[in-house]
C-alpha positions in Angstrom: -3.9 -18.1 19.4 -2.1 -20.7 21.5 -0.1 -23.2 19.5 0.7 -26.7 20.7 4.2 -27.0 22.1 6.6 -28.4 19.6 4.1 -28.0 16.7 6.0 -27.6 13.4 5.0 -24.7 11.2 6.3 -24.1 7.7 9.1 -21.5 7.9 10.4 -19.0 5.3 14.1 -18.2 4.7 15.6 -15.0 6.2 17.5 -13.4 3.4 16.6 -9.7 3.2 18.9 -7.1 4.7 18.2 -3.4 5.6 18.8 -2.1 2.0 16.5 -4.7 0.4 13.8 -4.1 3.0 14.0 -0.3 2.4 13.9 -0.9 -1.4 10.8 -3.1 -1.1 9.1 -0.4 1.0 10.0 2.3 -1.6 8.8 0.0 -4.4 5.5 -0.3 -2.7 5.0 3.4 -1.9 6.8 5.2 -4.8 4.6 3.5 -7.3 1.5 4.2 -9.3 -0.2 5.9 -6.4 1.7 9.2 -7.1 0.7 9.0 -10.8 -3.0 8.2 -10.1 -4.0 9.5 -6.6 -3.2 13.3 -7.0 -6.1 14.0 -9.4 -9.0 12.5 -7.2 -7.4 14.0 -4.1 -7.3 17.5 -5.8 -10.9 16.9 -6.7 -11.8 16.4 -3.1 -9.6 19.1 -1.4 -9.2 21.7 -4.2 -6.5 24.1 -3.0 -6.3 22.1 0.2 -4.4 19.3 -1.5 -1.0 19.9 0.2 -2.6 20.0 3.7 -4.3 16.7 2.8 -0.9 15.3 1.8 0.6 16.4 5.1 -2.3 14.9 7.1 -1.9 11.6 5.2 1.8 11.7 6.0 1.2 12.2 9.7 -1.2 9.3 9.9 1.2 7.2 7.9 4.0 8.0 10.2 2.0 6.9 13.3 1.0 3.7 11.5 4.6 3.1 10.4 6.0 3.6 13.9 3.4 1.3 15.5 3.9 -1.3 12.8 7.7 -1.2 13.1 7.6 -1.8 16.8 5.1 -4.7 16.5 7.1 -6.2 13.6 10.3 -6.2 15.6 8.4 -8.0 18.4 6.6 -10.5 16.1 8.9 -11.0 13.1 6.5 -13.4 11.3 4.7 -13.3 7.9 1.3 -11.8 8.2 1.8 -8.3 9.6 -1.1 -6.9 11.6 -2.9 -10.2 11.2 -0.3 -11.6 13.6 -0.2 -8.4 15.8 -3.9 -8.3 16.3 -4.1 -12.0 17.1 -1.3 -11.8 19.7 -2.2 -8.5 21.3 -6.0 -8.2 21.0 -7.3 -11.7 20.4 -7.9 -14.0 17.5 -11.0 -12.2 16.1 -9.2 -8.8 15.7 -6.2 -10.5 14.1 -8.5 -12.3 11.7 -10.4 -9.1 10.8 -7.2 -7.2 10.1 -6.0 -10.0 7.9 -9.3 -10.1 6.1 -9.4 -6.4 5.5 -5.8 -6.5 4.2 -6.3 -9.4 1.8 -9.5 -8.1 0.4 -8.5 -4.4 0.3 -5.0 -5.1 -1.2 -6.4 -7.5 -3.7 -8.4 -4.5 -5.0 -5.1 -2.5 -5.0 -3.4 -5.2 -7.0 -6.2 -5.0 -9.6 -5.9 -1.2 -9.7 -2.1 -1.3 -10.2 -2.5 -3.9 -13.0 -5.1 -1.7 -14.7 -2.8 1.3 -14.4 -0.1 -0.7 -16.3 -2.7 -1.6 -19.0 -4.0 2.0 -19.2 -0.5 3.4 -19.9 0.9 0.6 -22.0 -2.0 -0.2 -24.3 -5.2 1.8 -23.4 -7.3 -0.1 -25.9 -6.5 -3.4 -24.3 -6.0 -2.3 -20.7 -7.7 -5.4 -19.1 -5.7 -7.9 -21.2 -2.4 -6.2 -20.4 -3.4 -6.1 -16.7 -4.0 -9.8 -16.6 -0.7 -10.5 -18.4 1.2 -8.3 -15.9 -0.3 -10.2 -13.0 0.7 -13.5 -14.5 4.3 -12.3 -15.2 4.9 -10.9 -11.7 3.3 -13.9 -9.9 5.9 -16.0 -11.8 8.7 -13.7 -10.6 7.5 -14.0 -6.9 7.2 -17.7 -7.3 11.0 -18.2 -7.9 12.0 -16.4 -4.7 11.7 -13.1 -2.7 15.4 -12.2 -3.4 14.7 -12.1 -7.1 11.7 -9.9 -6.4 13.9 -7.5 -4.3 16.4 -7.2 -7.2 13.6 -6.4 -9.7 12.1 -3.9 -7.3 15.5 -2.2 -6.9 15.6 -1.6 -10.7 12.0 -0.3 -10.8 12.6 2.2 -8.0 15.6 3.6 -9.8 13.6 4.1 -13.0 10.6 5.7 -11.3 12.7 8.1 -9.2 14.5 9.2 -12.3 11.1 9.9 -14.0 9.7 11.8 -11.0 12.9 13.9 -10.8 12.5 14.8 -14.5 8.9 15.9 -13.8 9.8 18.0 -10.9 12.7 19.7 -12.7 10.7 20.4 -15.8 7.7 21.7 -13.9 9.5 23.9 -11.4 11.9 25.2 -14.0 9.3 26.2 -16.5 7.9 29.7 -17.0 4.4 28.4 -16.3 5.2 27.6 -12.7 3.4 30.0 -10.3 3.8 29.8 -6.5 0.4 31.5 -6.2 -1.2 28.2 -7.2 0.0 26.7 -4.0 -2.0 29.0 -1.8 -5.0 27.6 0.1 -8.2 29.3 -1.0 -11.8 29.3 0.1 -12.6 26.2 -1.9 -10.7 24.1 0.7 -12.9 22.5 3.5 -12.1 20.3 6.5 -14.0 17.4 5.0 -12.4 17.8 1.6 -8.9 17.8 3.2 -9.8 14.6 5.2 -11.1 12.9 2.1 -8.0 13.8 0.1 -5.9 12.5 2.9 -7.8 9.2 2.8 -7.4 8.9 -0.9 -3.7 9.8 -0.8 -3.2 7.2 2.0 -3.6 4.7 -0.8 -0.2 5.8 -2.1 1.6 5.7 1.3 0.5 2.3 2.6 3.4 0.3 1.1 5.5 0.3 4.2 3.3 -2.6 5.5 5.1 -4.7 2.9 8.3 -4.6 5.1 6.3 -5.8 8.1 4.5 -8.6 6.2 7.9 -9.9 5.1 9.1 -10.0 8.7 9.8 -13.7 8.5 12.2 -13.2 5.6 14.2 -10.3 7.0 17.6 -10.9 8.7 17.8 -9.6 12.3 14.2 -8.3 12.2 14.3 -6.7 15.7 17.0 -4.3 14.4 16.3 -4.2 10.6 12.5 -3.6 10.5 12.4 -0.5 12.9 15.1 1.1 10.8 13.7 0.2 7.4 10.2 1.4 7.9 10.9 5.0 8.8 13.7 5.2 6.3 11.4 4.1 3.4 8.5 6.3 4.6 10.7 9.4 5.1 12.2 9.1 1.6 8.8 8.6 0.1 7.4 11.7 1.9 10.2 13.9 0.4 9.5 12.6 -3.1 5.7 13.0 -2.9 5.9 16.5 -1.5 8.3 17.6 -4.3 6.0 16.1 -7.0 2.8 17.5 -5.5 4.3 21.0 -5.3 5.6 20.8 -8.8 2.4 19.6 -10.4 0.3 22.1 -8.5 2.6 25.0 -9.5 2.0 24.4 -13.2 -1.6 23.1 -13.2 -3.4 24.5 -10.2 -6.0 22.5 -8.3 -8.8 22.7 -10.8 -6.8 21.6 -13.8 -5.1 18.9 -11.7 -8.5 17.5 -10.5 -9.6 17.2 -14.2 -6.5 15.6 -15.5 -6.7 11.9 -16.4 -2.9 11.6 -16.3 -1.8 14.5 -14.1 2.0 14.1 -14.3 1.8 13.8 -18.1 -0.4 16.9 -18.2 2.1 18.7 -15.9 5.1 18.2 -18.2 3.0 19.1 -21.2 1.9 22.4 -19.4 5.6 23.0 -18.7 6.4 22.9 -22.4 8.3 19.6 -22.1 6.2 17.6 -24.6 9.1 15.3 -25.2 8.9 14.0 -21.7 5.3 12.8 -22.0 6.2 9.3 -23.4 8.8 9.0 -20.7 6.3 9.8 -18.0 3.8 7.3 -19.5 6.5 4.6 -19.4 7.5 5.6 -15.9 3.9 5.3 -14.7 3.7 1.8 -16.2 7.0 0.8 -14.5 5.8 2.3 -11.2 2.6 0.3 -11.4 4.5 -2.8 -12.0 6.7 -2.1 -9.0 3.6 -1.6 -6.8 1.9 -4.7 -8.1 5.0 -6.8 -7.5 5.3 -5.7 -3.9 1.5 -5.9 -3.3 1.4 -9.6 -4.5 4.3 -10.3 -2.1 2.4 -8.8 0.8 -1.0 -10.2 0.1 0.4 -13.7 -0.4 2.3 -13.6 2.9 -0.8 -12.6 4.8 -2.8 -15.3 3.1 0.0 -17.8 4.0 -0.1 -16.7 7.6 -3.9 -17.0 7.8 -3.8 -20.4 6.1 -1.3 -21.6 8.7 -3.9 -20.8 11.3 -6.7 -22.3 9.2 -8.6 -19.1 8.7 -8.1 -19.7 5.0 -7.7 -23.2 3.3 -4.8 -24.9 5.0 -3.5 -26.1 1.6 -2.3 -22.5 1.0 0.2 -22.8 3.9 2.7 -24.9 1.9 6.3 -23.6 1.4 8.1 -24.5 -1.8 11.0 -26.9 -1.0 13.5 -25.2 -3.3 12.5 -21.5 -3.4 11.3 -21.3 0.2 8.3 -19.1 -0.7 4.6 -19.7 0.0 4.0 -20.8 -3.6 0.4 -22.0 -3.3 -0.7 -18.8 -1.6 1.1 -16.8 -4.4 -0.6 -18.7 -7.1 -4.0 -18.4 -5.5 -3.6 -14.6 -5.0 -2.3 -14.2 -8.5 -5.4 -16.1 -9.9 -7.8 -13.9 -7.9 -6.1 -10.7 -8.9 -6.1 -11.7 -12.5 -9.9 -12.2 -12.4 -10.4 -8.9 -10.7 -8.1 -7.1 -13.1 -10.2 -8.4 -16.0 -13.3 -6.5 -14.7 -12.4 -3.9 -12.0 -12.9 -0.1 -12.2 -9.6 1.8 -11.4 -10.9 4.8 -9.4 -13.5 2.7 -7.4 -10.7 0.3 -6.5 -8.6 3.1 -4.9 -11.4 4.2 -2.4 -12.3 0.6 -1.6 -8.7 -0.3 -1.0 -8.1 2.7 1.2 -11.0 1.8 3.5 -9.7 -1.8 3.9 -6.1 -0.6 4.6 -7.2 2.0 7.1 -9.2 -0.6 9.0 -6.1 -2.8 8.9 -3.9 -0.1 10.5 -6.6 0.8 13.0 -6.0 -2.7 14.4 -2.2 -2.2 14.2 -2.4 0.9 16.3 -4.7 -0.7 18.9 -2.3 -3.5 19.1 0.7 -1.2 19.6 -1.2 0.5 22.4 -1.0 -2.7 24.4 2.8 -3.1 24.2 4.8 -2.5 27.4 7.9 -0.3 27.6 10.0 -3.5 27.9 8.4 -4.7 24.6 9.4 -1.5 22.8 6.1 0.4 23.0 6.2 3.7 21.1 5.0 6.9 23.0 1.3 6.5 23.7 0.4 9.5 21.6 1.7 7.6 18.5 -0.8 4.7 18.4 -3.6 7.0 19.7 -3.0 9.4 16.9 -2.7 6.6 14.4 -6.0 4.9 15.5 -7.9 8.2 15.5 -6.5 9.2 12.2 -7.4 5.8 10.5 -11.0 6.0 11.7 -11.4 9.6 10.7 -9.9 9.2 7.2 -11.9 6.0 6.6 -15.2 7.8 7.5 -14.4 10.7 5.2 -13.9 8.6 2.1 -16.5 8.7 -0.6 -19.8 7.1 0.6 -19.7 4.2 -1.9 -16.2 3.2 -0.6 -17.4 3.4 3.0 -20.5 1.3 2.4 -18.7 -1.3 0.3 -15.8 -1.5 2.7 -18.1 -1.9 5.7 -20.1 -4.6 4.0 -16.9 -6.6 3.2 -15.8 -6.3 6.9 -19.3 -7.5 8.0 -19.0 -10.5 5.6 -15.6 -11.4 7.0 -16.9 -11.1 10.6 -19.9 -13.3 9.7 -17.7 -15.9 8.1 -15.5 -16.0 11.3 -18.6 -16.4 13.5 -19.9 -19.3 11.3 -16.5 -21.0 11.4 -16.3 -20.7 15.2 -19.8 -22.0 15.6 -19.1 -25.0 13.3 -15.9 -26.0 15.2 -17.2 -25.4 18.7 
């Protein structure tokens, strides 16, 4: 989209360094996904869970590399919404933004419900709404305060996951034979598991969507994204191996709370309350970062009038998109009051994979002078996104495709009304 010369746009404050950017990425990825996504992924892949995790990691790496190069080139709030608009045209940027906002709103609801399910199962929806309200208030008073809170959450969650890994692998019940790939694993099952596990990896986008608030973005973002992703991959691999070693794929697939079940099977019953508390804290960390990312994309779309322009305001004191944050918080609170947790994971994965497909297509158009990654990276990322999205459960594919179609129709109607 061409902007009038000299036109003034609301700007955010650049205050995040490399460490804060990495922590925000870690807070997005090392969150409730690892506590919730292993069971449905094991149900899809069986003993092929670890290959599914590896495949999700490969696609995530390609997406992260493409996103980092684009974010360095376009250090603005909005992420792939901006990249698609600048590299492929206004429609593709809009469609990416639409997929992100809708898909990640479902993710926000899923994370809020995870908090409720672990803190007070009998009142999960009420606790979920309260969590959304509280974290929206934290984001409202400034991204730097959000980064400090995320830093504390990451430390707690990493400590809990380390305790799970040590307890599981150090127990007499751990058996390396449970890691072997059996005849129950199929190519489609591995693909579907990778698509479901991608839900837990997608947090590195939060670094890119905060590009307008990062200091020296051309240098910081390309370093922060692979650092955060690499650390997350190590943690996830250790946790998956530990849980599989004590539970096996069948028992893991049937577990409502797989990490709690793993420490119980390892004979460490005293750790179960700690794991439950860690899951709640992890979900809070993911929810905090998700609200940050969705509100920034909504802010960028509102600046371009693809969403109500009133959402494009920046708070005069805190320098955050406060109206977009309040609007996102309100929508998520409503969704958290009625959403289904497992259905939200598949729906969110479809939307996020569509979002990254546009990111990889955008990265393909970069020139060498613009910092283009090797051509194989965006090609692999695009093919991987499309394959994983198609392999998701049918209900997720149909609902996700319907939402994209509604977004495309709304764009067409808007263009027709303004032409």
